[in-house]
N, C-alpha and C positions, 0 to 999 in steps of 0.2 A: 743577344743576337750578334754573332761574329760578323765583323765587317768583311764584305766580299772584296776580292782583288780586282774584279771587273764586273761591270753591269752592262746589260743590253736593254735598250728601251725601243719599243715599237708601237706605232699607232695601230688600232684595230679599225680597218676600213669597213665601209658598208653599214654603219649604224644608221638606221632610218630616223626620221624625225619622230620624236617620242610624243605620245598623246596620253592624257590622263587615263589611268587604269591599265596601261600596257604592262605586259610581263617583261620588265626591264632585264632581269637576269637571263631569261630565256632568249631575248633578242640579242643580248651581247654574246651569249654562248653560241647562238646560231651564226652570228657574224664572225666569230673566231673560227668556227668549223668551216665556213665557206671561204675564209681567207687562207686556210691551210696552216694557220698558226697553231703551234702545239704549246701546251703549258707543262711546266715541270714543277716538282715539289719545291716550294719556297717562292715561286713567282708571286708577284703582287699586281693585282688589277686595280688601276687607278681610274676612277669614274668621276666626271665633273658633277658638282651638285645640281647643275641646271637640269640634266636629264633625270636625275633622281627626283627633283622637285616636280618636273613635268609629269612623270609617271604617277606621283602621289597626288596630282591635281592641285598643287600649291600655288595657284595663281589667283589674282584678284583683279576684277575689272573696275577701274576707278570710277566709272559712271555710276556705280551703285554704292559708292562710299560717301557717307555724310560726315564731314569734319566736325569734331567736337570744338568747344570754345578753346580748349588748350591747344589743339592742333592748329586752329586759326592763328593763335598768338605766336606759336613757334614758327609757323609757315611765314608769317610776316617778318620775323626776325632773321630767318635763314634764306628768304626769297625762294621758296619752293612751293609747289602745288600743295594746297592744304589737304587735298584728298590723299596724296602720297604721304604727307606727314602723318595723317591719321593712321595709315597702314603701318608706317614705321613705328609709331608709338605703341600700336597694338601688339607689335612683335618684340617690344623692348621692356626692360624693367627700370631703366633710368637713362637720362641724357647725360653723357659724359662731357661733351663740349659742343657748342654751337657757334656758328659764325656765318655771315652771308655766304651762301653757296655750300656750306658744310654742316652736316649733322652727324655727329659721332655718338653712338649709343651703346649700351650694354644689352645685347640680345638676350632673350629669356633662356637661351642655352648657355649663356656665360660669355659669348664672344664679344669682344670690344671691336666695333666695326662701323663703317659708314653706312647709314641708311638701313641698318638692321638686315642688310643683304637684299633688300627689295630692289629689284633690278629690271630694267626694260630691255637690256641688250640680249640679242639672240633669242628673243621671244617673238613668235609670229603673231601679228595682230590682223584680224579681219578688218576690212575697211570700216572706219567709224568707231573702232574699239581702241581703248587704251588700257593695256593689260600689263601688270607687273608680276614678276615671279618672286616667291618667297623662299627662304631656306627650307630644306627638308625637315619633316618631323623626325626627331630622334635620329640624327645621322649615324650614331654608333649602331643602333638597332638595324638601320637600313643597310649598313655595311655588313653586319652579321648575316642578314637575310640573303644578300648577294653572295657572300662567301659560301653559305650552305648550298645554294643553287649551283655555284661553280664547282665546288668540291664533289657534289653528287654527280654532276654531268661529266666532269673530266677525270674523276677518280684520283685527284692529286691534293696535297696539302697546300693550300693557297692563302694569300692575304688579300684584303681589299681596303683601299683608301678612297674615301669620298672627299674630293678636293674643291677648293674655291680660291679666288684671288683676293688677297687682302693688301691694303696699304699698311704702312708701318710708321709709328711715331719716330721722328728724327731721321728718317730716310725717305728718299724719293722713290716713286714707282711701286708697283704691286708685285707680289710673289705668290706662288702657289702654297697653300697651307691645307692641312687636313682638318675637315670638320668631323669626319667619322672614320673609324678604323676597326678592323677585325682581323685576327689571324697573325698579328705582329705586335711587338711592344711599341705602341705609339710614342711612349716616353721610355727611353732606354737608359736605365740607371747603371752607370759604370763605376759608381763609388765603391772603393775597396779593392778594385782590380789594380794590378801593378802597371806602372808605366814602363818605358824602355829601360829604366835604371832600377827597377824594382820598388820604387816608391809607390805607396798606395794612393790611388786617385781619391780626392776628397770632395770635389764639387762637380765632377763631370757627369751630367745628365743630358743626353742628347734627345732632341725632338725628331726621332727617326721618321715618324709619319709625315711631318712637315717637310723633311728633306726629300722624301720620296715624292710627295706632292709637287714640290718645287721643281724637281728634275722632270717629272712628267709634263708639267706646264710648258716646258720648252718646246715640246712637240704639239701639245694641244693648241697653243696659240690663244689669242684673245679676241680675234675678229671673225673672219669668215672661213677659217681653216676647216671647220667641220669635223674635228677629231676629238670627240668627247671621252674616248676610252684609250688608255695606254697600258701596255703590259711591261712591267719592270722585271727582268730576269737576272739571276746571278746570286740572289740571297739563298741561304740554306733555310730549310723549314724553321719557323720560329719556335723557341722553347718556352716562350711566355706570350701571353695575350693581354695587352694593356690598351684599353679603349682611348679614343682621341679626347674624351672629356678630361682625361688626366693632364692634357696640355694646357688647360685653362688655369691660370695662376689664381690661387685662392685669395680672397679679398684681404685676409690677414697678412699676406705676404706682399701685397701691392704697395710699394713705397711711394707711388705717385698718386694713389687714390686720395 
């Protein structure tokens, strides 16, 4: 996928609050139509995981969660609600690190992240309820479903990235990353291509979907901005389709494991 010389990013206004079972793709397409935004071949629609999870009904009310003995033990060690810890453990395959206030796990989709993505932010609670939102089921499949809807509606060759905010080891702050992708090479292998001096690249593999997600997160914001969808324009149509699961480093290559 050739690097563009210029990119344009724009938020999609008018996205309503998403409820379980909503036709998310149809609602985003309608918001695009009403805003007057036009899509071109190669455009990438970046969608936050929160609205994908909400449409999938991926929420848990903590009042109905019964902590296991393991959850109670971990909760005491990390000083977290044992019900929340039970939810985190149910979404995880292992604990990577734990410390008071911190619980880093390997999500069952392979992501190394805090709290398995279980999150209370930007989740509307009715009075007396304590609800956490989980990551979407199969983010790559969700991205592909949205891509099909958008391409059918707009008649263009498009990409879709489902994004989230991750912290990173050895660096402060969070950045946008891709949980799911379709219609673009999430992992763009440049090995074998020549550099400016004709030398073949030997190790250059770029996380294209992560870079797109991070750029979009500058507009989406993290608080009350209310912009869960961003369109990135300027890319040519992708000639390869590599899902976001390719971004997860295999255990055999993890030198820190």
